[in-house]
C-alpha positions as CSV (number, residue, x, y, z in Angstrom):
1,M,-15.1,-9.0,-21.9
2,Y,-14.0,-10.2,-18.5
3,A,-10.9,-11.7,-16.9
4,I,-10.0,-13.7,-13.8
5,V,-7.0,-12.0,-12.1
6,E,-5.1,-12.8,-9.0
7,I,-4.7,-9.7,-6.8
8,A,-3.0,-9.9,-3.4
9,G,-3.4,-13.6,-3.2
10,Q,-7.1,-13.7,-4.1
11,Q,-8.8,-14.4,-7.4
12,F,-11.3,-11.9,-8.8
13,K,-13.6,-11.8,-11.8
14,V,-13.1,-8.3,-13.3
15,E,-14.8,-6.3,-16.0
16,K,-14.2,-2.8,-17.4
17,D,-15.4,0.0,-15.0
18,K,-16.1,-2.5,-12.2
19,K,-15.2,-1.5,-8.6
20,I,-13.9,-4.1,-6.3
21,F,-12.5,-4.3,-2.8
22,V,-9.1,-6.1,-2.4
23,H,-6.7,-6.5,0.5
24,R,-4.7,-3.3,1.2
25,L,-2.3,-2.3,-1.6
26,Q,0.9,-0.2,-1.1
27,E,0.0,2.3,-3.8
28,E,-1.4,5.7,-2.9
29,E,-5.0,6.9,-3.7
30,G,-5.3,8.0,-7.3
31,A,-2.4,5.9,-8.5
32,N,-2.6,3.5,-11.4
33,V,-1.7,-0.2,-10.9
34,E,-1.2,-3.1,-13.3
35,F,-1.8,-6.7,-12.5
36,D,-0.1,-9.2,-14.9
37,N,-1.1,-12.4,-13.1
38,V,-4.1,-13.0,-15.3
39,L,-5.5,-16.6,-15.2
40,L,-8.3,-16.3,-17.8
41,V,-9.4,-13.9,-20.4
42,E,-12.8,-13.9,-22.3
43,D,-13.3,-11.6,-25.3
44,E,-14.9,-11.7,-28.7
45,S,-12.5,-14.3,-30.1
46,G,-13.2,-16.7,-27.3
47,V,-11.8,-17.8,-24.0
48,K,-8.0,-18.0,-23.3
49,V,-7.0,-20.1,-20.3
50,G,-3.5,-19.7,-18.9
51,T,-1.2,-22.4,-17.7
52,P,-0.9,-21.0,-15.1
53,K,-1.3,-17.4,-16.5
54,V,-2.1,-15.9,-19.9
55,D,1.0,-14.6,-21.7
56,G,0.9,-10.9,-22.5
57,A,-2.4,-10.3,-20.6
58,K,-2.6,-7.4,-18.2
59,V,-5.3,-5.6,-16.1
60,S,-4.9,-2.0,-15.3
61,A,-6.8,-0.3,-12.5
62,K,-7.0,2.9,-10.5
63,V,-6.8,3.0,-6.7
64,L,-9.9,4.9,-5.4
65,E,-9.5,4.8,-1.6
66,H,-8.1,2.9,1.4
67,L,-10.6,1.9,4.1
68,K,-11.4,-0.7,6.7
69,G,-13.9,-3.5,6.3
70,D,-16.8,-4.4,8.6
71,K,-16.0,-5.6,12.1
72,V,-16.0,-9.3,12.6
73,I,-16.6,-10.6,16.1
74,V,-15.0,-13.9,17.1
75,F,-16.5,-15.4,20.3
76,K,-15.3,-18.7,21.8
77,K,-16.9,-20.4,24.8
78,K,-16.7,-23.8,26.5
79,R,-19.7,-24.6,28.5
80,R,-19.5,-25.3,32.2
81,K,-15.8,-24.5,32.2
82,G,-15.8,-20.7,32.7
83,Y,-13.9,-20.2,29.5
84,K,-15.0,-17.2,27.3
85,K,-12.9,-15.3,24.8
86,K,-14.1,-12.4,22.7
87,N,-12.0,-10.9,19.9
88,G,-12.7,-8.5,17.0
89,H,-11.1,-7.8,13.7
90,R,-11.3,-5.2,10.9
91,Q,-9.6,-5.9,7.6
92,Y,-7.7,-3.1,5.9
93,M,-9.0,-2.9,2.3
94,T,-8.4,-0.9,-0.9
95,Q,-11.2,-0.1,-3.4
96,I,-10.0,-0.2,-7.0
97,Q,-11.7,0.5,-10.3
98,I,-10.8,-1.6,-13.4
99,E,-9.9,0.6,-16.3
100,E,-8.6,-1.7,-19.0
101,I,-8.2,-5.4,-19.8
102,I,-5.4,-6.2,-22.3
103,G,-5.5,-9.7,-23.4
């Protein structure tokens, strides 16, 4: 059984006991969260596709930890013009573990 769910503006394919990284959530570590914006659910009876979301479907997860992603370096240069610009970025992320898919 799996589901396609929208979390913090991004879509993820989730399964039971799967750990995923999402954009930073407001909940504290150890808290349980529910996502009701489920776009697709696949189970023994078949595939249910939402228009735009499946009615009555929910995904519950547990927040494991808050962390920062890998550093991304952005370097811009224009040749023969003396223009160079270097910038870095680290995305704040949350690791969650999917506990249950209700659909």
